[in-house]
Residue, then its C-alpha position, 0 to 999 in steps of 0.5 A: m787304776p787299777y780298773p780300765a776306763l774308756l770314753l767312747d764315741d758313737h762309733w765305738d772308737i776310743v776318745d780317751a782312756n786311763a793308764a790301765v787300758a794300756q795293760l789291758l791292750a798289751g799283746c794286741a796286734p799293733e795295727l789294731l791299736e793305731p788311732p782311731i782304736n775301735v773297741v768292737r774290732v779289738c775285742l773280736h779280732p783274732d789278733g786282739l782280745a778274742g783269744r782272751i775272752g772265754n765265752l766269745 
C-alpha cells in the first residue's frame, strides 16, 4: 500500500496482487474480475478501466 503491485504470467493474467489493486479495479464489471483476470482485457474493455484512461 498505497501503490498497486501485480504479478503477471506470460499471458498477462494476474497471478498475485497486493490490496491496493482491489481499489484500482473497483467499479469494473464483475465478469472482467473473474479468474483468470487478464490485465490487457481489463484495461481496454469499456466496462473495465478504459473509461478512466485519459490517453487510451
